[in-house]
N, C-alpha and C positions, 0 to 999 in steps of 0.2 A: 810846703810840699808834703810834709808828713800828714798834715790835716787832709789834703786831697787824697792821699793814699788810704788813709783811715776811712774816709767817707766812701771811696770806691770799694774798698774791701767789705765794708758793711753792706753796701748795696748788692754786691756779688753774693755774699752769704745769704742775704734775705731772699734774693731771687732763687737761689739754689734750694733753699728750704721750702719755698712756696712750690717749686716745681716737683720736689720729691715728696711732699706731704699731700696725701689725697684729700680732696674736699669731701667732708662728711655728707654734705647735701647730695652729692652725686651718687652716693651709695644707697640713698633711700628714695630719691625722687623717681617716679615712674618715667620711663622713656616714652616719648610720643612717637608713634609709628603710624604710617598710613598704609592701608591695605587697598590695593587697586583691584577692582573686579570689572568684569564685563557685564552690562545689563542685558535684559532680554532683547532690546533693540540693537545690540551690538556696540553701543557706546561705552567708553571707559568711564568708570566711576571710582571715586576715592572715598573710602570710609575712614573717619578718624578712629584710631584705636589706641587705647592706653593699655599696654600689656600689664600683666600682674605686677603690682608694686611689691618691692622686695619685702617690706615689713607688714604690709596690709593684706596682701593676698586677694585682691579683687581686680576686676577688669571693667573698663568703661568703653563702649563704642557708641558712635552716633550713626544712625541710618537716615538716609534722605529719600524722598519719594522717587527721584529719578534713578535710584539705585536698583529698582525693580519691584516685584510683587512683595508686599509686606509679609504675607503668610510664608512665602518661600524663604525670605530673608530671615524671619524669626526662627524657622526650622533650622536653617544653616547656623545661626548664632547659638541656638540651643545645643546643637551638636558640638560647637566649639567650647561652650560652657562645660558640657559634660566631659569633654576631653581634658579640661583643666580642673575638673572636680569642683566646679562652681555652680551655684544656682542661678539660672537665667531669670532676669527680671526686666520688664519693660518699664521705662520711666518716661512719662509725657511731661515736657517742660516748655518753657518759653524764655526768651532773652529778657522780657519785661517783667517776669514773675519774681517778686521779692523773695519768697521762700526758696525758689530755684537758685537765685543768685547767692543766697546765704549758704545753701548746701554746697554749691560749686566752690565758693570762697573758702569754706571750712575744709573741704577736701584738698584744694590747692595749697592752703596754709598748713596742711598735714596735721589738722586737729586730731589728736589721739582718740578722742571719743568717737568721732566720725569714722576714722580709719578702722577702728575696732568694730563698729556697727556694720560697716560695709564688707568686712572680711568674709571671704567665701562666696561673694556674689559676682555675677556677670551682668552689669547694668547696660541695657540697650536703650539709649536715649532717642526719643522722637520729639521734635519740636512741633507743637500744636499748630503754629502758624504755617509751617511748611507742609504739614500733613492735612490741614483743613479741618479745624474743629467745628463741626457742623451740628448745631443743636445738641451739644453734649456728646457727640459721637465722632470718633475717628476710626475709619475702617470698621472693624468688628469690636472695638472697645467703646464702652459707654461710661462716661464720668462727668462730674460737674465741677470739679476743682483740680488745679494743678499746684504743685507737682502731684502726680498720682503714679503709684507703682503697682504693677500686676505681676504676680509670680507666674512663670511659665513651666510647663512640664517638659520632659526631654524631647518632645516633638515640636516644641515651640508654640503650643496651644495654651491659652490662659487657664489657670487652675481654678479660678473663681476667687482666689485670695487677692485682695487689694487694700491699699491704704493711701490716703491723700494728705495734703498739707494741713488739713483741718484737724489732724490727730494730735497736734502739739500746739502750745501757746506761742510765745515769742520765738521768732526765727533765729535761735542761737543754738550752737551745738549741744549745750547741756540740756536743752529741751528736745531737740530733734533726735539726737543719737540714741537715747534709751528707747524711744518709740520705734525707730528704724531697726535697732538691734533686736527687739522683741519680734518685730514682723519678719525680719530676715532669718532669725535663728530659733524661733519658738519650737520647731519640729526637730531641731538638731540634738 
């Protein structure tokens, strides 16, 4: 009987400690939120949005073609970026793109190099397959490779500054992060 009480006591103490001790991952993982908006045709649309990560200070949103007019959406996202004190950047990606997958995996794994490189940015993701990559062009953006990043001004217009996945060698954070850091922060 003493053995049973000892095991039960240990279990209760362990559960109490787990309940009272905060999970350190909860403090640093960004919280996924969805923003629902109404498109021009009156339908509801949901945009994935990752609010600013506590330790990284950047935002990632994904826009979809049925969300509305791209120029209008970019202007709206640029305003949100300005309100957060972040630089708006369009990223064209695809689910099948190895460098895109490597970047997403590094951010999800909270790679410190990548989180630091992305600090202060507001990334607006557009999937080339969804948006129709036609002869190297999507809407008013022209490019040959993905991922590709375009800096935007406060009105959501491209500034002319861009970088693509050809700017680094192997798709690993120690190669990608310094290039992205320089691109994102060279004027800072």
